[in-house]
Backbone as JSON Lines, residues from 0, in Angstrom:
{"i":0,"aa":"M","n":[38.63,-98.63,-8.2],"ca":[39.8,-97.77,-8.33],"c":[39.81,-97.16,-9.73]}
{"i":1,"aa":"Q","n":[40.12,-95.87,-9.79],"ca":[40.16,-95.19,-11.08],"c":[41.41,-95.56,-11.84]}
{"i":2,"aa":"N","n":[41.29,-95.58,-13.15],"ca":[42.43,-95.84,-14.01],"c":[43.21,-94.54,-14.14]}
{"i":3,"aa":"P","n":[44.46,-94.48,-13.64],"ca":[45.22,-93.22,-13.68],"c":[45.57,-92.75,-15.09]}
{"i":4,"aa":"S","n":[45.45,-93.63,-16.07],"ca":[45.77,-93.21,-17.44],"c":[44.61,-92.5,-18.12]}
{"i":5,"aa":"L","n":[43.4,-92.6,-17.53],"ca":[42.26,-91.91,-18.1],"c":[42.26,-90.45,-17.65]}
{"i":6,"aa":"P","n":[41.95,-89.53,-18.56],"ca":[41.93,-88.11,-18.15],"c":[40.8,-87.84,-17.17]}
{"i":7,"aa":"Q","n":[41.07,-86.95,-16.21],"ca":[40.06,-86.56,-15.23],"c":[39.08,-85.58,-15.88]}
{"i":8,"aa":"K","n":[37.82,-85.65,-15.48],"ca":[36.81,-84.72,-15.98],"c":[37.16,-83.3,-15.51]}
{"i":9,"aa":"Q","n":[37.16,-82.38,-16.42],"ca":[37.45,-80.98,-16.1],"c":[36.19,-80.29,-15.6]}
{"i":10,"aa":"V","n":[36.36,-79.47,-14.56],"ca":[35.26,-78.69,-14.01],"c":[35.68,-77.22,-13.96]}
{"i":11,"aa":"R","n":[34.68,-76.36,-13.84],"ca":[34.91,-74.92,-13.72],"c":[34.02,-74.41,-12.6]}
{"i":12,"aa":"T","n":[34.6,-73.62,-11.71],"ca":[33.82,-73.03,-10.64],"c":[33.95,-71.52,-10.66]}
{"i":13,"aa":"H","n":[32.84,-70.87,-10.33],"ca":[32.81,-69.42,-10.13],"c":[32.71,-69.24,-8.63]}
{"i":14,"aa":"V","n":[33.72,-68.58,-8.03],"ca":[33.83,-68.49,-6.58],"c":[33.82,-67.03,-6.15]}
{"i":15,"aa":"L","n":[33.04,-66.73,-5.12],"ca":[33.0,-65.4,-4.51],"c":[33.4,-65.54,-3.05]}
{"i":16,"aa":"I","n":[34.43,-64.79,-2.64],"ca":[34.95,-64.88,-1.29],"c":[34.65,-63.57,-0.57]}
{"i":17,"aa":"S","n":[34.0,-63.65,0.6],"ca":[33.64,-62.48,1.39],"c":[34.46,-62.44,2.67]}
{"i":18,"aa":"G","n":[34.68,-61.23,3.17],"ca":[35.39,-61.04,4.42],"c":[36.44,-59.96,4.26]}
{"i":19,"aa":"K","n":[37.46,-60.03,5.09],"ca":[38.61,-59.12,4.94],"c":[39.56,-59.8,3.96]}
{"i":20,"aa":"V","n":[39.27,-59.59,2.67],"ca":[40.01,-60.32,1.63],"c":[40.65,-59.39,0.59]}
{"i":21,"aa":"Q","n":[40.52,-58.08,0.8],"ca":[41.21,-57.13,-0.07],"c":[42.24,-56.38,0.75]}
{"i":22,"aa":"G","n":[43.39,-56.11,0.14],"ca":[44.46,-55.41,0.83],"c":[45.25,-56.31,1.78]}
{"i":23,"aa":"V","n":[45.08,-57.63,1.64],"ca":[45.77,-58.59,2.51],"c":[46.54,-59.65,1.72]}
{"i":24,"aa":"G","n":[46.75,-59.4,0.42],"ca":[47.5,-60.34,-0.41],"c":[46.71,-61.54,-0.87]}
{"i":25,"aa":"Y","n":[45.39,-61.46,-0.76],"ca":[44.56,-62.63,-1.11],"c":[44.75,-63.05,-2.56]}
{"i":26,"aa":"R","n":[44.76,-62.1,-3.49],"ca":[44.92,-62.44,-4.91],"c":[46.29,-63.05,-5.17]}
{"i":27,"aa":"Y","n":[47.32,-62.48,-4.55],"ca":[48.68,-62.99,-4.73],"c":[48.77,-64.45,-4.26]}
{"i":28,"aa":"F","n":[48.27,-64.72,-3.05],"ca":[48.34,-66.07,-2.51],"c":[47.44,-67.04,-3.28]}
{"i":29,"aa":"T","n":[46.32,-66.54,-3.81],"ca":[45.45,-67.38,-4.65],"c":[46.2,-67.79,-5.91]}
{"i":30,"aa":"T","n":[46.89,-66.85,-6.52],"ca":[47.67,-67.14,-7.73],"c":[48.77,-68.15,-7.43]}
{"i":31,"aa":"K","n":[49.44,-67.98,-6.31],"ca":[50.51,-68.89,-5.91],"c":[49.97,-70.31,-5.7]}
{"i":32,"aa":"K","n":[48.84,-70.43,-4.99],"ca":[48.25,-71.74,-4.72],"c":[47.74,-72.38,-6.02]}
{"i":33,"aa":"A","n":[47.11,-71.58,-6.88],"ca":[46.62,-72.1,-8.16],"c":[47.78,-72.63,-9.0]}
{"i":34,"aa":"S","n":[48.9,-71.94,-8.97],"ca":[50.08,-72.37,-9.7],"c":[50.6,-73.7,-9.14]}
{"i":35,"aa":"Q","n":[50.64,-73.82,-7.82],"ca":[51.09,-75.06,-7.19],"c":[50.21,-76.24,-7.58]}
{"i":36,"aa":"L","n":[48.9,-75.99,-7.65],"ca":[47.93,-77.05,-7.96],"c":[47.71,-77.23,-9.46]}
{"i":37,"aa":"K","n":[48.32,-76.36,-10.25],"ca":[48.14,-76.38,-11.72],"c":[46.68,-76.16,-12.11]}
{"i":38,"aa":"I","n":[46.07,-75.16,-11.44],"ca":[44.69,-74.75,-11.71],"c":[44.73,-73.63,-12.74]}
{"i":39,"aa":"N","n":[43.8,-73.63,-13.67],"ca":[43.65,-72.55,-14.64],"c":[42.55,-71.61,-14.17]}
{"i":40,"aa":"G","n":[42.61,-70.33,-14.63],"ca":[41.56,-69.39,-14.3],"c":[42.07,-68.01,-14.0]}
{"i":41,"aa":"W","n":[41.35,-67.31,-13.13],"ca":[41.72,-65.94,-12.78],"c":[41.12,-65.55,-11.43]}
{"i":42,"aa":"V","n":[41.63,-64.43,-10.89],"ca":[41.14,-63.89,-9.63],"c":[41.13,-62.37,-9.75]}
{"i":43,"aa":"Q","n":[40.14,-61.73,-9.11],"ca":[40.08,-60.26,-9.14],"c":[39.33,-59.74,-7.92]}
{"i":44,"aa":"N","n":[39.63,-58.49,-7.55],"ca":[38.87,-57.79,-6.52],"c":[37.59,-57.25,-7.13]}
{"i":45,"aa":"L","n":[36.53,-57.23,-6.35],"ca":[35.27,-56.62,-6.76],"c":[35.07,-55.31,-6.0]}
{"i":46,"aa":"P","n":[34.34,-54.35,-6.58],"ca":[34.11,-53.07,-5.92],"c":[33.42,-53.18,-4.56]}
{"i":47,"aa":"D","n":[32.68,-54.26,-4.32],"ca":[31.95,-54.41,-3.05],"c":[32.8,-55.03,-1.94]}
{"i":48,"aa":"G","n":[34.1,-55.25,-2.19],"ca":[35.0,-55.77,-1.17],"c":[35.24,-57.26,-1.23]}
{"i":49,"aa":"R","n":[34.5,-57.96,-2.08],"ca":[34.71,-59.4,-2.23],"c":[35.83,-59.67,-3.23]}
{"i":50,"aa":"V","n":[36.28,-60.92,-3.26],"ca":[37.2,-61.4,-4.29],"c":[36.44,-62.42,-5.12]}
{"i":51,"aa":"E","n":[36.6,-62.33,-6.43],"ca":[35.95,-63.24,-7.37],"c":[37.03,-64.07,-8.05]}
{"i":52,"aa":"A","n":[36.75,-65.35,-8.26],"ca":[37.72,-66.21,-8.94],"c":[37.01,-67.24,-9.81]}
{"i":53,"aa":"I","n":[37.71,-67.64,-10.84],"ca":[37.3,-68.76,-11.69],"c":[38.42,-69.79,-11.58]}
{"i":54,"aa":"F","n":[38.05,-71.04,-11.29],"ca":[39.01,-72.13,-11.23],"c":[38.59,-73.22,-12.2]}
{"i":55,"aa":"E","n":[39.53,-73.67,-13.02],"ca":[39.29,-74.79,-13.93],"c":[40.38,-75.83,-13.73]}
{"i":56,"aa":"G","n":[39.96,-77.08,-13.71],"ca":[40.9,-78.19,-13.58],"c":[40.11,-79.45,-13.29]}
{"i":57,"aa":"D","n":[40.84,-80.51,-12.89],"ca":[40.11,-81.74,-12.56],"c":[39.38,-81.51,-11.23]}
{"i":58,"aa":"H","n":[38.3,-82.24,-11.04],"ca":[37.39,-82.01,-9.92],"c":[38.11,-82.04,-8.57]}
{"i":59,"aa":"K","n":[38.94,-83.03,-8.34],"ca":[39.62,-83.18,-7.06],"c":[40.53,-81.99,-6.76]}
{"i":60,"aa":"T","n":[41.25,-81.53,-7.76],"ca":[42.17,-80.41,-7.58],"c":[41.41,-79.1,-7.36]}
{"i":61,"aa":"V","n":[40.34,-78.89,-8.11],"ca":[39.53,-77.69,-7.92],"c":[38.93,-77.68,-6.51]}
{"i":62,"aa":"E","n":[38.52,-78.83,-6.0],"ca":[38.0,-78.91,-4.63],"c":[39.07,-78.51,-3.62]}
{"i":63,"aa":"K","n":[40.32,-78.92,-3.85],"ca":[41.42,-78.51,-2.97],"c":[41.57,-76.99,-2.99]}
{"i":64,"aa":"M","n":[41.44,-76.39,-4.17],"ca":[41.57,-74.94,-4.31],"c":[40.44,-74.24,-3.56]}
{"i":65,"aa":"I","n":[39.23,-74.74,-3.69],"ca":[38.08,-74.16,-3.0],"c":[38.28,-74.26,-1.48]}
{"i":66,"aa":"N","n":[38.73,-75.41,-1.01],"ca":[38.98,-75.58,0.43],"c":[40.01,-74.58,0.91]}
{"i":67,"aa":"W","n":[41.05,-74.34,0.1],"ca":[42.07,-73.36,0.46],"c":[41.45,-71.96,0.6]}
{"i":68,"aa":"C","n":[40.49,-71.63,-0.24],"ca":[39.86,-70.3,-0.22],"c":[39.23,-69.96,1.12]}
{"i":69,"aa":"H","n":[38.83,-70.96,1.87],"ca":[38.24,-70.72,3.19],"c":[39.27,-70.16,4.18]}
{"i":70,"aa":"E","n":[40.55,-70.38,3.92],"ca":[41.63,-69.83,4.74],"c":[42.24,-68.6,4.07]}
{"i":71,"aa":"G","n":[42.63,-68.76,2.81],"ca":[43.21,-67.65,2.06],"c":[44.58,-67.25,2.53]}
{"i":72,"aa":"S","n":[44.91,-66.0,2.32],"ca":[46.22,-65.49,2.71],"c":[46.33,-65.41,4.23]}
{"i":73,"aa":"P","n":[47.56,-65.35,4.75],"ca":[47.74,-65.33,6.21],"c":[47.0,-64.19,6.92]}
{"i":74,"aa":"S","n":[46.85,-63.04,6.26],"ca":[46.2,-61.88,6.89],"c":[44.7,-61.79,6.61]}
{"i":75,"aa":"A","n":[44.18,-62.69,5.79],"ca":[42.76,-62.64,5.43],"c":[41.88,-63.16,6.56]}
{"i":76,"aa":"V","n":[40.66,-62.64,6.59],"ca":[39.6,-63.17,7.47],"c":[38.43,-63.48,6.55]}
{"i":77,"aa":"V","n":[38.23,-64.76,6.27],"ca":[37.19,-65.19,5.32],"c":[35.9,-65.47,6.07]}
{"i":78,"aa":"W","n":[34.82,-64.83,5.63],"ca":[33.51,-65.03,6.23],"c":[32.7,-66.07,5.45]}
{"i":79,"aa":"D","n":[32.82,-66.03,4.12],"ca":[31.99,-66.91,3.3],"c":[32.66,-67.18,1.97]}
{"i":80,"aa":"V","n":[32.48,-68.39,1.46],"ca":[32.94,-68.76,0.14],"c":[31.75,-69.36,-0.61]}
{"i":81,"aa":"S","n":[31.31,-68.66,-1.64],"ca":[30.18,-69.09,-2.45],"c":[30.72,-69.73,-3.73]}
{"i":82,"aa":"V","n":[30.22,-70.93,-4.06],"ca":[30.73,-71.68,-5.2],"c":[29.59,-72.05,-6.13]}
{"i":83,"aa":"E","n":[29.78,-71.78,-7.4],"ca":[28.82,-72.2,-8.43],"c":[29.6,-72.95,-9.52]}
{"i":84,"aa":"Y","n":[29.12,-74.14,-9.85],"ca":[29.74,-74.91,-10.93],"c":[29.13,-74.49,-12.26]}
{"i":85,"aa":"V","n":[29.99,-74.19,-13.22],"ca":[29.56,-73.77,-14.54],"c":[30.32,-74.58,-15.58]}
{"i":86,"aa":"E","n":[29.98,-74.41,-16.83],"ca":[30.59,-75.17,-17.92],"c":[32.04,-74.73,-18.15]}
{"i":87,"aa":"P","n":[32.99,-75.68,-18.19],"ca":[34.4,-75.32,-18.45],"c":[34.58,-74.67,-19.81]}
{"i":88,"aa":"E","n":[35.54,-73.74,-19.88],"ca":[35.84,-73.04,-21.13],"c":[37.21,-73.4,-21.68]}
{"i":89,"aa":"G","n":[37.98,-74.21,-20.96],"ca":[39.3,-74.59,-21.44],"c":[40.35,-73.51,-21.25]}
{"i":90,"aa":"L","n":[40.28,-72.77,-20.15],"ca":[41.26,-71.72,-19.88],"c":[42.65,-72.33,-19.73]}
{"i":91,"aa":"Q","n":[43.66,-71.54,-20.06],"ca":[45.05,-71.95,-19.89],"c":[45.76,-70.92,-19.04]}
{"i":92,"aa":"G","n":[46.43,-71.36,-17.98],"ca":[47.16,-70.46,-17.11],"c":[46.26,-69.84,-16.07]}
{"i":93,"aa":"F","n":[46.87,-69.02,-15.2],"ca":[46.13,-68.36,-14.14],"c":[46.62,-66.92,-14.06]}
{"i":94,"aa":"E","n":[45.68,-65.98,-13.92],"ca":[46.06,-64.56,-13.91],"c":[45.28,-63.76,-12.88]}
{"i":95,"aa":"V","n":[45.85,-62.63,-12.5],"ca":[45.16,-61.66,-11.67],"c":[44.54,-60.64,-12.62]}
{"i":96,"aa":"R","n":[43.24,-60.45,-12.49],"ca":[42.56,-59.43,-13.27],"c":[42.44,-58.18,-12.42]}
{"i":97,"aa":"R","n":[42.47,-57.03,-13.08],"ca":[42.38,-55.77,-12.35],"c":[41.16,-55.0,-12.78]}
């Protein structure tokens, strides 16, 4: 059993979401979910129709966020979620980039 007083290892993921994910509130709902989970990072639309996001937080919480990305907003149709783990940068807060 893990000691709850020990800090959790922070991870950072670079996530690319493909499908019908633009014009359906995907960024808004991503921001809302990240806020609920206390995830740091950002989300933005890409010119090719995908959504790109960076998530930073403890491993278990970031995994919850990634799992949520497979569903996304109520109007989204997600085809693929690509995840790459990279070195954390210590981001604070969560924002929508334009």
